[in-house]
VOGUFI-40688 format. One record per residue (C-alpha): x, y, z. Coordinates in steps of 0.1 Angstrom, whole numbers. Each point is the difference from the previous one (the first is absolute). Example, Ala and Ser with C-alpha at 12.3 -4.5 7.8 and 13.67 -1.06 7.14 Angstrom:
BEGIN
<pt><u>123</u><v>-45</v><w>78</w></pt>
<pt><u>14</u><v>34</v><w>-7</w></pt>
! end
This chain:
BEGIN
<pt><u>-335</u><v>-110</v><w>-457</w></pt>
<pt><u>17</u><v>28</v><w>21</w></pt>
<pt><u>-12</u><v>11</v><w>32</w></pt>
<pt><u>6</u><v>33</v><w>20</w></pt>
<pt><u>12</u><v>-10</v><w>34</w></pt>
<pt><u>-30</u><v>2</v><w>25</w></pt>
<pt><u>9</u><v>-7</v><w>36</w></pt>
<pt><u>-33</u><v>4</v><w>20</w></pt>
<pt><u>-36</u><v>6</v><w>-2</w></pt>
<pt><u>6</u><v>30</v><w>24</w></pt>
<pt><u>30</u><v>12</v><w>-21</w></pt>
<pt><u>-11</u><v>15</v><w>-35</w></pt>
<pt><u>22</u><v>-11</v><w>-30</w></pt>
<pt><u>23</u><v>27</v><w>-8</w></pt>
<pt><u>21</u><v>8</v><w>-31</w></pt>
<pt><u>12</u><v>29</v><w>-19</w></pt>
<pt><u>-9</u><v>-7</v><w>-36</w></pt>
<pt><u>-21</u><v>27</v><w>-16</w></pt>
<pt><u>-37</u><v>-8</v><w>-8</w></pt>
<pt><u>-15</u><v>34</v><w>-8</w></pt>
<pt><u>-36</u><v>4</v><w>0</w></pt>
<pt><u>-7</u><v>37</v><w>1</w></pt>
<pt><u>-7</u><v>17</v><w>-35</w></pt>
<pt><u>31</u><v>24</v><w>-1</w></pt>
<pt><u>26</u><v>5</v><w>24</w></pt>
<pt><u>32</u><v>22</v><w>0</w></pt>
<pt><u>30</u><v>-9</v><w>24</w></pt>
<pt><u>37</u><v>9</v><w>2</w></pt>
<pt><u>18</u><v>-24</v><w>-23</w></pt>
<pt><u>27</u><v>-6</v><w>26</w></pt>
<pt><u>-18</u><v>-5</v><w>33</w></pt>
<pt><u>-36</u><v>-10</v><w>-15</w></pt>
<pt><u>-15</u><v>23</v><w>26</w></pt>
<pt><u>-28</u><v>22</v><w>-9</w></pt>
<pt><u>1</u><v>37</v><w>6</w></pt>
<pt><u>15</u><v>31</v><w>-14</w></pt>
<pt><u>27</u><v>-2</v><w>-28</w></pt>
<pt><u>29</u><v>24</v><w>-9</w></pt>
<pt><u>9</u><v>15</v><w>-33</w></pt>
<pt><u>25</u><v>-23</v><w>-20</w></pt>
<pt><u>-10</u><v>-30</v><w>21</w></pt>
<pt><u>-10</u><v>-35</v><w>-13</w></pt>
<pt><u>-36</u><v>-11</v><w>6</w></pt>
<pt><u>-18</u><v>-31</v><w>-5</w></pt>
<pt><u>-37</u><v>-2</v><w>-12</w></pt>
<pt><u>-20</u><v>-31</v><w>10</w></pt>
<pt><u>-32</u><v>-9</v><w>-17</w></pt>
<pt><u>-15</u><v>-25</v><w>-25</w></pt>
<pt><u>-1</u><v>-4</v><w>-38</w></pt>
<pt><u>27</u><v>26</v><w>-8</w></pt>
<pt><u>11</u><v>-1</v><w>-36</w></pt>
<pt><u>36</u><v>-6</v><w>-12</w></pt>
<pt><u>7</u><v>35</v><w>-7</w></pt>
<pt><u>-19</u><v>21</v><w>23</w></pt>
<pt><u>-1</u><v>38</v><w>-2</w></pt>
<pt><u>3</u><v>18</v><w>34</w></pt>
<pt><u>-8</u><v>36</v><w>8</w></pt>
<pt><u>-1</u><v>24</v><w>29</w></pt>
<pt><u>-26</u><v>27</v><w>-4</w></pt>
<pt><u>-9</u><v>29</v><w>22</w></pt>
<pt><u>-24</u><v>26</v><w>-15</w></pt>
<pt><u>8</u><v>7</v><w>-35</w></pt>
<pt><u>35</u><v>-15</v><w>5</w></pt>
<pt><u>9</u><v>-35</v><w>-11</w></pt>
<pt><u>33</u><v>-18</v><w>2</w></pt>
<pt><u>11</u><v>-32</v><w>-14</w></pt>
<pt><u>19</u><v>-25</v><w>18</w></pt>
<pt><u>28</u><v>-23</v><w>-9</w></pt>
<pt><u>-10</u><v>-37</v><w>3</w></pt>
<pt><u>29</u><v>-21</v><w>10</w></pt>
<pt><u>-18</u><v>-35</v><w>-3</w></pt>
<pt><u>-36</u><v>-13</v><w>-2</w></pt>
<pt><u>-20</u><v>-30</v><w>5</w></pt>
<pt><u>-36</u><v>-10</v><w>3</w></pt>
<pt><u>-2</u><v>9</v><w>38</w></pt>
<pt><u>30</u><v>24</v><w>4</w></pt>
<pt><u>16</u><v>31</v><w>-16</w></pt>
<pt><u>33</u><v>15</v><w>13</w></pt>
<pt><u>5</u><v>35</v><w>-11</w></pt>
<pt><u>22</u><v>30</v><w>9</w></pt>
<pt><u>-12</u><v>35</v><w>9</w></pt>
<pt><u>14</u><v>32</v><w>-15</w></pt>
<pt><u>27</u><v>15</v><w>22</w></pt>
<pt><u>-17</u><v>33</v><w>-1</w></pt>
<pt><u>-37</u><v>0</v><w>11</w></pt>
<pt><u>-19</u><v>26</v><w>20</w></pt>
<pt><u>-10</u><v>-15</v><w>36</w></pt>
<pt><u>-35</u><v>-10</v><w>6</w></pt>
<pt><u>-28</u><v>-23</v><w>-12</w></pt>
<pt><u>-2</u><v>-13</v><w>-36</w></pt>
<pt><u>-23</u><v>-24</v><w>-19</w></pt>
<pt><u>20</u><v>-29</v><w>-13</w></pt>
<pt><u>-15</u><v>-17</v><w>-30</w></pt>
<pt><u>7</u><v>-35</v><w>-18</w></pt>
<pt><u>-10</u><v>2</v><w>-38</w></pt>
<pt><u>-22</u><v>31</v><w>8</w></pt>
<pt><u>-26</u><v>-21</v><w>18</w></pt>
<pt><u>8</u><v>-14</v><w>34</w></pt>
<pt><u>10</u><v>27</v><w>23</w></pt>
<pt><u>14</u><v>4</v><w>36</w></pt>
<pt><u>11</u><v>30</v><w>22</w></pt>
<pt><u>37</u><v>4</v><w>6</w></pt>
<pt><u>16</u><v>24</v><w>24</w></pt>
<pt><u>36</u><v>15</v><w>-10</w></pt>
<pt><u>21</u><v>9</v><w>31</w></pt>
<pt><u>34</u><v>16</v><w>2</w></pt>
<pt><u>16</u><v>-34</v><w>12</w></pt>
<pt><u>-14</u><v>-34</v><w>5</w></pt>
<pt><u>32</u><v>-22</v><w>7</w></pt>
<pt><u>-3</u><v>-36</v><w>-5</w></pt>
<pt><u>28</u><v>-27</v><w>-1</w></pt>
<pt><u>4</u><v>-26</v><w>-28</w></pt>
<pt><u>1</u><v>-37</v><w>8</w></pt>
<pt><u>13</u><v>-29</v><w>-21</w></pt>
<pt><u>-35</u><v>-19</v><w>0</w></pt>
<pt><u>-17</u><v>33</v><w>-12</w></pt>
<pt><u>-26</u><v>-1</v><w>29</w></pt>
<pt><u>14</u><v>25</v><w>23</w></pt>
<pt><u>15</u><v>-25</v><w>25</w></pt>
<pt><u>29</u><v>-23</v><w>3</w></pt>
<pt><u>35</u><v>6</v><w>-11</w></pt>
<pt><u>8</u><v>34</v><w>-13</w></pt>
<pt><u>9</u><v>7</v><w>-37</w></pt>
<pt><u>34</u><v>12</v><w>12</w></pt>
<pt><u>37</u><v>-4</v><w>-2</w></pt>
<pt><u>22</u><v>-2</v><w>30</w></pt>
<pt><u>39</u><v>3</v><w>0</w></pt>
<pt><u>11</u><v>-2</v><w>35</w></pt>
<pt><u>-18</u><v>27</v><w>21</w></pt>
<pt><u>-11</u><v>19</v><w>-30</w></pt>
<pt><u>-37</u><v>-7</v><w>-14</w></pt>
<pt><u>-14</u><v>13</v><w>-33</w></pt>
<pt><u>-38</u><v>-4</v><w>3</w></pt>
<pt><u>-25</u><v>3</v><w>-28</w></pt>
<pt><u>-30</u><v>22</v><w>8</w></pt>
<pt><u>-28</u><v>19</v><w>-17</w></pt>
<pt><u>-22</u><v>30</v><w>12</w></pt>
<pt><u>29</u><v>23</v><w>11</w></pt>
<pt><u>-16</u><v>28</v><w>-20</w></pt>
<pt><u>16</u><v>35</v><w>10</w></pt>
<pt><u>16</u><v>-16</v><w>31</w></pt>
<pt><u>35</u><v>11</v><w>6</w></pt>
<pt><u>6</u><v>-18</v><w>33</w></pt>
<pt><u>-12</u><v>-33</v><w>13</w></pt>
<pt><u>5</u><v>-20</v><w>32</w></pt>
<pt><u>7</u><v>-38</v><w>-2</w></pt>
<pt><u>-4</u><v>-22</v><w>29</w></pt>
<pt><u>17</u><v>-35</v><w>1</w></pt>
<pt><u>-14</u><v>-22</v><w>30</w></pt>
<pt><u>-14</u><v>33</v><w>14</w></pt>
<pt><u>34</u><v>17</v><w>0</w></pt>
<pt><u>7</u><v>30</v><w>-21</w></pt>
<pt><u>23</u><v>-6</v><w>-29</w></pt>
<pt><u>24</u><v>27</v><w>-15</w></pt>
<pt><u>-15</u><v>11</v><w>-33</w></pt>
<pt><u>28</u><v>6</v><w>-24</w></pt>
<pt><u>-18</u><v>9</v><w>-33</w></pt>
<pt><u>-34</u><v>4</v><w>-15</w></pt>
<pt><u>-7</u><v>-6</v><w>-38</w></pt>
<pt><u>-34</u><v>13</v><w>-6</w></pt>
<pt><u>-1</u><v>-6</v><w>-37</w></pt>
<pt><u>11</u><v>-37</v><w>2</w></pt>
<pt><u>-18</u><v>-6</v><w>33</w></pt>
<pt><u>30</u><v>-12</v><w>21</w></pt>
<pt><u>13</u><v>7</v><w>37</w></pt>
<pt><u>34</u><v>-7</v><w>9</w></pt>
<pt><u>6</u><v>-4</v><w>37</w></pt>
<pt><u>24</u><v>-14</v><w>26</w></pt>
<pt><u>-13</u><v>-26</v><w>25</w></pt>
<pt><u>3</u><v>8</v><w>35</w></pt>
<pt><u>31</u><v>-15</v><w>17</w></pt>
<pt><u>-23</u><v>-18</v><w>27</w></pt>
<pt><u>-23</u><v>-14</v><w>-26</w></pt>
<pt><u>-6</u><v>-36</v><w>5</w></pt>
<pt><u>19</u><v>-23</v><w>-22</w></pt>
<pt><u>-26</u><v>-24</v><w>-14</w></pt>
<pt><u>-20</u><v>-8</v><w>-31</w></pt>
<pt><u>-30</u><v>19</v><w>4</w></pt>
<pt><u>5</u><v>37</v><w>13</w></pt>
<pt><u>-32</u><v>20</v><w>-4</w></pt>
<pt><u>4</u><v>32</v><w>-20</w></pt>
<pt><u>-24</u><v>31</v><w>1</w></pt>
<pt><u>2</u><v>34</v><w>-12</w></pt>
<pt><u>-19</u><v>33</v><w>0</w></pt>
<pt><u>3</u><v>35</v><w>-13</w></pt>
<pt><u>-1</u><v>31</v><w>24</w></pt>
<pt><u>-15</u><v>-19</v><w>29</w></pt>
<pt><u>-27</u><v>-13</v><w>-21</w></pt>
<pt><u>-16</u><v>-34</v><w>3</w></pt>
<pt><u>23</u><v>-30</v><w>0</w></pt>
<pt><u>2</u><v>-20</v><w>-32</w></pt>
<pt><u>-6</u><v>-38</v><w>-6</w></pt>
<pt><u>24</u><v>-22</v><w>16</w></pt>
<pt><u>27</u><v>-19</v><w>-20</w></pt>
<pt><u>30</u><v>-20</v><w>13</w></pt>
<pt><u>37</u><v>-1</v><w>-8</w></pt>
<pt><u>26</u><v>-27</v><w>8</w></pt>
<pt><u>29</u><v>16</v><w>20</w></pt>
<pt><u>21</u><v>-32</v><w>-2</w></pt>
<pt><u>12</u><v>-18</v><w>-31</w></pt>
<pt><u>-9</u><v>-35</v><w>11</w></pt>
<pt><u>-34</u><v>-4</v><w>14</w></pt>
<pt><u>-4</u><v>-31</v><w>25</w></pt>
<pt><u>-34</u><v>-15</v><w>6</w></pt>
<pt><u>-16</u><v>17</v><w>30</w></pt>
<pt><u>-3</u><v>-27</v><w>25</w></pt>
<pt><u>-36</u><v>9</v><w>10</w></pt>
<pt><u>-11</u><v>3</v><w>-36</w></pt>
<pt><u>14</u><v>-30</v><w>-20</w></pt>
<pt><u>-29</u><v>1</v><w>-24</w></pt>
<pt><u>11</u><v>34</v><w>-14</w></pt>
<pt><u>28</u><v>-20</v><w>-19</w></pt>
<pt><u>-19</u><v>-33</v><w>-8</w></pt>
<pt><u>6</u><v>-16</v><w>-34</w></pt>
<pt><u>-27</u><v>-14</v><w>-21</w></pt>
<pt><u>-11</u><v>-36</v><w>11</w></pt>
<pt><u>-22</u><v>-18</v><w>25</w></pt>
<pt><u>-3</u><v>23</v><w>32</w></pt>
<pt><u>-19</u><v>2</v><w>33</w></pt>
<pt><u>-8</u><v>23</v><w>28</w></pt>
<pt><u>-15</u><v>-9</v><w>34</w></pt>
<pt><u>-8</u><v>26</v><w>26</w></pt>
<pt><u>-15</u><v>-1</v><w>35</w></pt>
<pt><u>-15</u><v>34</v><w>10</w></pt>
<pt><u>-17</u><v>15</v><w>29</w></pt>
<pt><u>-17</u><v>34</v><w>-5</w></pt>
<pt><u>-14</u><v>21</v><w>28</w></pt>
<pt><u>-26</u><v>28</v><w>-12</w></pt>
<pt><u>-16</u><v>18</v><w>31</w></pt>
<pt><u>-17</u><v>-29</v><w>20</w></pt>
<pt><u>2</u><v>-25</v><w>-29</w></pt>
<pt><u>27</u><v>-25</v><w>-2</w></pt>
<pt><u>4</u><v>-22</v><w>-32</w></pt>
<pt><u>23</u><v>-31</v><w>-7</w></pt>
<pt><u>8</u><v>-12</v><w>-34</w></pt>
<pt><u>21</u><v>-25</v><w>-15</w></pt>
<pt><u>4</u><v>8</v><w>-39</w></pt>
<pt><u>20</u><v>-21</v><w>-26</w></pt>
<pt><u>5</u><v>3</v><w>-38</w></pt>
<pt><u>16</u><v>-22</v><w>-23</w></pt>
<pt><u>8</u><v>14</v><w>-37</w></pt>
<pt><u>22</u><v>-5</v><w>-27</w></pt>
<pt><u>18</u><v>33</v><w>-6</w></pt>
<pt><u>1</u><v>6</v><w>-37</w></pt>
<pt><u>27</u><v>26</v><w>0</w></pt>
<pt><u>27</u><v>11</v><w>24</w></pt>
<pt><u>-11</u><v>26</v><w>26</w></pt>
<pt><u>17</u><v>31</v><w>-12</w></pt>
<pt><u>12</u><v>29</v><w>22</w></pt>
<pt><u>-26</u><v>24</v><w>-18</w></pt>
<pt><u>-29</u><v>-27</v><w>7</w></pt>
<pt><u>1</u><v>0</v><w>36</w></pt>
<pt><u>-27</u><v>28</v><w>9</w></pt>
<pt><u>14</u><v>5</v><w>33</w></pt>
<pt><u>37</u><v>-6</v><w>4</w></pt>
<pt><u>22</u><v>-5</v><w>31</w></pt>
<pt><u>8</u><v>34</v><w>6</w></pt>
<pt><u>25</u><v>10</v><w>30</w></pt>
<pt><u>-12</u><v>3</v><w>35</w></pt>
<pt><u>-8</u><v>36</v><w>8</w></pt>
<pt><u>-14</u><v>9</v><w>-35</w></pt>
<pt><u>-33</u><v>2</v><w>-19</w></pt>
<pt><u>-14</u><v>-3</v><w>-36</w></pt>
<pt><u>-32</u><v>15</v><w>-12</w></pt>
<pt><u>-22</u><v>-14</v><w>-26</w></pt>
<pt><u>-32</u><v>12</v><w>-19</w></pt>
<pt><u>-21</u><v>-20</v><w>-22</w></pt>
<pt><u>-30</u><v>13</v><w>-20</w></pt>
<pt><u>-26</u><v>-14</v><w>-24</w></pt>
<pt><u>10</u><v>-36</v><w>8</w></pt>
<pt><u>-32</u><v>-19</v><w>6</w></pt>
<pt><u>20</u><v>-30</v><w>11</w></pt>
<pt><u>22</u><v>16</v><w>26</w></pt>
<pt><u>-18</u><v>3</v><w>34</w></pt>
<pt><u>13</u><v>12</v><w>34</w></pt>
<pt><u>9</u><v>-30</v><w>21</w></pt>
<pt><u>7</u><v>-2</v><w>37</w></pt>
<pt><u>29</u><v>-22</v><w>-3</w></pt>
<pt><u>37</u><v>8</v><w>-7</w></pt>
<pt><u>4</u><v>-37</v><w>-13</w></pt>
<pt><u>-22</u><v>6</v><w>-31</w></pt>
<pt><u>21</u><v>29</v><w>-10</w></pt>
<pt><u>33</u><v>-16</v><w>5</w></pt>
<pt><u>-10</u><v>-31</v><w>-20</w></pt>
<pt><u>-18</u><v>17</v><w>-27</w></pt>
<pt><u>27</u><v>-10</v><w>-27</w></pt>
<pt><u>-6</u><v>-36</v><w>6</w></pt>
<pt><u>-22</u><v>-15</v><w>-28</w></pt>
<pt><u>-1</u><v>-32</v><w>-19</w></pt>
<pt><u>-18</u><v>-30</v><w>-7</w></pt>
<pt><u>-17</u><v>-16</v><w>30</w></pt>
<pt><u>16</u><v>-33</v><w>15</w></pt>
<pt><u>-17</u><v>-29</v><w>18</w></pt>
<pt><u>12</u><v>-8</v><w>36</w></pt>
<pt><u>-28</u><v>-24</v><w>9</w></pt>
<pt><u>-37</u><v>2</v><w>10</w></pt>
<pt><u>9</u><v>20</v><w>32</w></pt>
<pt><u>29</u><v>9</v><w>23</w></pt>
<pt><u>2</u><v>-3</v><w>36</w></pt>
<pt><u>10</u><v>23</v><w>30</w></pt>
<pt><u>15</u><v>-20</v><w>29</w></pt>
<pt><u>9</u><v>8</v><w>35</w></pt>
<pt><u>9</u><v>-24</v><w>28</w></pt>
<pt><u>-36</u><v>-4</v><w>10</w></pt>
<pt><u>-22</u><v>6</v><w>-29</w></pt>
<pt><u>-1</u><v>0</v><w>-38</w></pt>
<pt><u>-22</u><v>23</v><w>-23</w></pt>
<pt><u>-8</u><v>-4</v><w>-37</w></pt>
<pt><u>10</u><v>25</v><w>-25</w></pt>
<pt><u>-23</u><v>-3</v><w>-28</w></pt>
<pt><u>2</u><v>10</v><w>-36</w></pt>
<pt><u>-11</u><v>34</v><w>-8</w></pt>
<pt><u>-33</u><v>-1</v><w>-19</w></pt>
<pt><u>5</u><v>12</v><w>-36</w></pt>
<pt><u>38</u><v>6</v><w>3</w></pt>
<pt><u>21</u><v>-29</v><w>-12</w></pt>
<pt><u>32</u><v>-4</v><w>19</w></pt>
<pt><u>-11</u><v>18</v><w>31</w></pt>
<pt><u>-8</u><v>-13</v><w>35</w></pt>
<pt><u>-16</u><v>21</v><w>29</w></pt>
<pt><u>-10</u><v>-5</v><w>35</w></pt>
<pt><u>-13</u><v>29</v><w>20</w></pt>
<pt><u>-18</u><v>9</v><w>32</w></pt>
<pt><u>-9</u><v>31</v><w>18</w></pt>
<pt><u>-14</u><v>9</v><w>33</w></pt>
<pt><u>-11</u><v>32</v><w>18</w></pt>
<pt><u>12</u><v>7</v><w>35</w></pt>
<pt><u>-22</u><v>-13</v><w>27</w></pt>
<pt><u>-14</u><v>-28</v><w>-23</w></pt>
<pt><u>-3</u><v>-34</v><w>20</w></pt>
<pt><u>22</u><v>-29</v><w>-10</w></pt>
<pt><u>24</u><v>22</v><w>-20</w></pt>
<pt><u>28</u><v>-26</v><w>5</w></pt>
<pt><u>-20</u><v>-24</v><w>-24</w></pt>
<pt><u>-2</u><v>26</v><w>-27</w></pt>
<pt><u>37</u><v>13</v><w>-2</w></pt>
<pt><u>28</u><v>-24</v><w>-8</w></pt>
<pt><u>33</u><v>17</v><w>1</w></pt>
<pt><u>6</u><v>2</v><w>37</w></pt>
<pt><u>24</u><v>-30</v><w>1</w></pt>
<pt><u>35</u><v>14</v><w>-3</w></pt>
<pt><u>11</u><v>-29</v><w>-23</w></pt>
<pt><u>-20</u><v>-10</v><w>-28</w></pt>
<pt><u>4</u><v>-21</v><w>-34</w></pt>
<pt><u>-17</u><v>0</v><w>-32</w></pt>
<pt><u>-4</u><v>-34</v><w>-16</w></pt>
<pt><u>-10</u><v>-11</v><w>-36</w></pt>
<pt><u>-7</u><v>-35</v><w>-11</w></pt>
<pt><u>10</u><v>11</v><w>-36</w></pt>
<pt><u>-18</u><v>3</v><w>-32</w></pt>
<pt><u>5</u><v>-2</v><w>-39</w></pt>
<pt><u>28</u><v>25</v><w>0</w></pt>
<pt><u>12</u><v>3</v><w>36</w></pt>
<pt><u>13</u><v>-29</v><w>20</w></pt>
<pt><u>-7</u><v>-3</v><w>38</w></pt>
<pt><u>18</u><v>25</v><w>25</w></pt>
<pt><u>2</u><v>10</v><w>35</w></pt>
<pt><u>11</u><v>34</v><w>7</w></pt>
<pt><u>4</u><v>14</v><w>37</w></pt>
<pt><u>-10</u><v>37</v><w>6</w></pt>
<pt><u>0</u><v>19</v><w>32</w></pt>
<pt><u>-33</u><v>16</v><w>10</w></pt>
<pt><u>-2</u><v>38</v><w>-9</w></pt>
<pt><u>18</u><v>18</v><w>30</w></pt>
<pt><u>-23</u><v>27</v><w>13</w></pt>
<pt><u>8</u><v>37</v><w>6</w></pt>
<pt><u>-20</u><v>30</v><w>11</w></pt>
<pt><u>-11</u><v>31</v><w>-18</w></pt>
<pt><u>1</u><v>25</v><w>29</w></pt>
<pt><u>-14</u><v>30</v><w>-17</w></pt>
<pt><u>-28</u><v>-14</v><w>-21</w></pt>
<pt><u>-21</u><v>29</v><w>-12</w></pt>
<pt><u>-28</u><v>7</v><w>23</w></pt>
<pt><u>-17</u><v>21</v><w>-28</w></pt>
<pt><u>-7</u><v>-14</v><w>-35</w></pt>
<pt><u>7</u><v>33</v><w>-18</w></pt>
<pt><u>35</u><v>5</v><w>-9</w></pt>
<pt><u>11</u><v>36</v><w>-12</w></pt>
<pt><u>27</u><v>-6</v><w>-27</w></pt>
<pt><u>17</u><v>34</v><w>8</w></pt>
<pt><u>8</u><v>-13</v><w>35</w></pt>
<pt><u>20</u><v>-28</v><w>-12</w></pt>
<pt><u>-4</u><v>-34</v><w>18</w></pt>
<pt><u>19</u><v>-12</v><w>30</w></pt>
<pt><u>0</u><v>-36</v><w>10</w></pt>
<pt><u>13</u><v>-17</v><w>32</w></pt>
<pt><u>5</u><v>-36</v><w>9</w></pt>
<pt><u>15</u><v>-23</v><w>27</w></pt>
<pt><u>11</u><v>-37</v><w>0</w></pt>
<pt><u>13</u><v>-5</v><w>-38</w></pt>
<pt><u>27</u><v>-25</v><w>1</w></pt>
<pt><u>36</u><v>11</v><w>-10</w></pt>
<pt><u>-2</u><v>-28</v><w>-28</w></pt>
<pt><u>-28</u><v>18</v><w>-17</w></pt>
<pt><u>-7</u><v>33</v><w>-18</w></pt>
<pt><u>-31</u><v>21</v><w>2</w></pt>
<pt><u>-21</u><v>7</v><w>-33</w></pt>
<pt><u>-23</u><v>32</v><w>1</w></pt>
<pt><u>-27</u><v>6</v><w>-25</w></pt>
<pt><u>-22</u><v>30</v><w>-2</w></pt>
<pt><u>-25</u><v>-2</v><w>-28</w></pt>
<pt><u>-34</u><v>14</v><w>-13</w></pt>
<pt><u>-22</u><v>-8</v><w>-29</w></pt>
<pt><u>-25</u><v>20</v><w>-18</w></pt>
<pt><u>-23</u><v>-23</v><w>-18</w></pt>
<pt><u>-18</u><v>27</v><w>-19</w></pt>
<pt><u>33</u><v>9</v><w>-20</w></pt>
<pt><u>15</u><v>-36</v><w>4</w></pt>
<pt><u>29</u><v>16</v><w>17</w></pt>
<pt><u>23</u><v>-18</v><w>26</w></pt>
<pt><u>28</u><v>20</v><w>19</w></pt>
<pt><u>26</u><v>-19</v><w>22</w></pt>
<pt><u>30</u><v>12</v><w>22</w></pt>
<pt><u>21</u><v>-30</v><w>9</w></pt>
<pt><u>28</u><v>2</v><w>24</w></pt>
<pt><u>24</u><v>-24</v><w>19</w></pt>
<pt><u>10</u><v>7</v><w>35</w></pt>
<pt><u>26</u><v>-16</v><w>23</w></pt>
<pt><u>-17</u><v>-17</v><w>30</w></pt>
<pt><u>23</u><v>13</v><w>27</w></pt>
<pt><u>-9</u><v>37</v><w>-8</w></pt>
<pt><u>-35</u><v>-6</v><w>14</w></pt>
<pt><u>-16</u><v>29</v><w>-20</w></pt>
<pt><u>-2</u><v>14</v><w>-36</w></pt>
<pt><u>-12</u><v>31</v><w>-15</w></pt>
<pt><u>-14</u><v>3</v><w>-35</w></pt>
<pt><u>5</u><v>35</v><w>-11</w></pt>
<pt><u>-30</u><v>20</v><w>-15</w></pt>
<pt><u>14</u><v>2</v><w>-34</w></pt>
<pt><u>-1</u><v>-38</v><w>-2</w></pt>
<pt><u>-36</u><v>-1</v><w>7</w></pt>
<pt><u>-10</u><v>31</v><w>-23</w></pt>
<pt><u>-7</u><v>-23</v><w>-29</w></pt>
<pt><u>-25</u><v>-23</v><w>17</w></pt>
<pt><u>-36</u><v>5</v><w>-10</w></pt>
<pt><u>-24</u><v>16</v><w>23</w></pt>
<pt><u>-17</u><v>-31</v><w>7</w></pt>
<pt><u>-5</u><v>-29</v><w>23</w></pt>
<pt><u>33</u><v>-20</v><w>6</w></pt>
<pt><u>22</u><v>-21</v><w>23</w></pt>
<pt><u>30</u><v>1</v><w>22</w></pt>
<pt><u>20</u><v>-32</v><w>2</w></pt>
<pt><u>29</u><v>-11</v><w>21</w></pt>
<pt><u>16</u><v>-35</v><w>-8</w></pt>
<pt><u>27</u><v>-17</v><w>19</w></pt>
<pt><u>20</u><v>-17</v><w>-29</w></pt>
<pt><u>31</u><v>-25</v><w>2</w></pt>
<pt><u>32</u><v>17</v><w>-8</w></pt>
<pt><u>20</u><v>-31</v><w>-1</w></pt>
<pt><u>-2</u><v>-30</v><w>-25</w></pt>
<pt><u>-35</u><v>-15</v><w>-3</w></pt>
<pt><u>-6</u><v>-38</v><w>4</w></pt>
<pt><u>5</u><v>-19</v><w>-31</w></pt>
<pt><u>-28</u><v>-26</v><w>-10</w></pt>
<pt><u>16</u><v>-32</v><w>-6</w></pt>
<pt><u>-22</u><v>-16</v><w>-28</w></pt>
<pt><u>9</u><v>-19</v><w>-30</w></pt>
<pt><u>-14</u><v>18</v><w>-30</w></pt>
<pt><u>8</u><v>34</v><w>14</w></pt>
<pt><u>27</u><v>23</v><w>-13</w></pt>
<pt><u>-3</u><v>24</v><w>27</w></pt>
<pt><u>-25</u><v>5</v><w>28</w></pt>
<pt><u>0</u><v>19</v><w>34</w></pt>
<pt><u>-21</u><v>-1</v><w>32</w></pt>
<pt><u>-3</u><v>26</v><w>27</w></pt>
<pt><u>-22</u><v>16</v><w>25</w></pt>
<pt><u>-10</u><v>38</v><w>3</w></pt>
<pt><u>-20</u><v>20</v><w>26</w></pt>
<pt><u>-20</u><v>30</v><w>-8</w></pt>
<pt><u>-19</u><v>27</v><w>14</w></pt>
<pt><u>-24</u><v>20</v><w>-22</w></pt>
<pt><u>-25</u><v>30</v><w>4</w></pt>
<pt><u>-26</u><v>12</v><w>-22</w></pt>
<pt><u>3</u><v>38</v><w>-4</w></pt>
<pt><u>-9</u><v>29</v><w>-24</w></pt>
<pt><u>24</u><v>24</v><w>-14</w></pt>
<pt><u>-8</u><v>36</v><w>-6</w></pt>
! end
């Protein structure tokens, strides 16, 4: 039995595998984002019970235009639009029955990814500082802007017919494995985010070892304290699982991008993907496998006390202890359990994992100094966050996201900031794709150094760490 990794009852399980439930949906084939598409671009149609040789057509008035099908399955059709199409709204039909409206725009640029889901490593070739990037949706564009880690790159050549952009990386671009790339046409909206390696040999990022884990027995243990308005929540979460495959670079939903940069995501029509308030869930979304038994319960130990960490009900291989208190509540010290600076998580062992004892420092606090006074956030203003007290041995993860439950659409902007800067601004164009819907802003202090290994027989790999977060419920418009 396989299980998707679930870390806490307050954090919804997150993964990016498509489970489409809407009758018929058309998205850009590269980004998998809904919206207008351009002449000559590749599109994907999601639905159910498609035939093996579907007939696709665009129609408007008395005009009907057949489309070339690239591949088809029962739930997905990939096709290419004609390079010459009048702009405007069309009806797209599948086998002359199912219909959906499609808007044709002059350009609707999207970047290809290796995994075909619109995120992760780019479908690109790099020779030195020169990158050839595979795209779709250029339409009639004769100039584009490419951003590498938020820095403008020099575009060398555009191949509209073959869908390629050749550009030179900026001289000051970070030398790392996951530099985020975005592009746009004539000051239009930014495309989806993909990444490119700017080095030939990619070391394991010290704060993100699970991004390179090999298949085998694995474990993660996290202590987390979260502040939301007047509520403080403490959690100990642990998961033990047998990874069935190696974690690939294109399997990590949110890779460790360089400090000072951002990545954008949009997921639509996926009923299993929900907006979560925690960076942790997104970061470990690639970790899945058969659950392992580490014993009936774990224990959190301080110098003075011990708390039981029980199995999560209905989730094999997962353990959880959580508590929350609201400011002004009496006996708060009896509810929260992460105040001691030095803590340990102990296990007596079980069928799969032998006993272990791992020391973990308590989550080091910091202050969010400009928490929004208003819950309404205007996307066109961008978002400015400021903080104090983040240790130099940490990085700051920033997430702004919203979810439209009616259309099953989740939008995210994920950024990493250096702690010493004390402030960060998310530009308006990075928020433009977020649904106009309720959402969250999350700031998380994350270890930038090597995480603590879990010394247990039966484990091939395992780490423990602590994180401290501030989160605010907002609404984006």
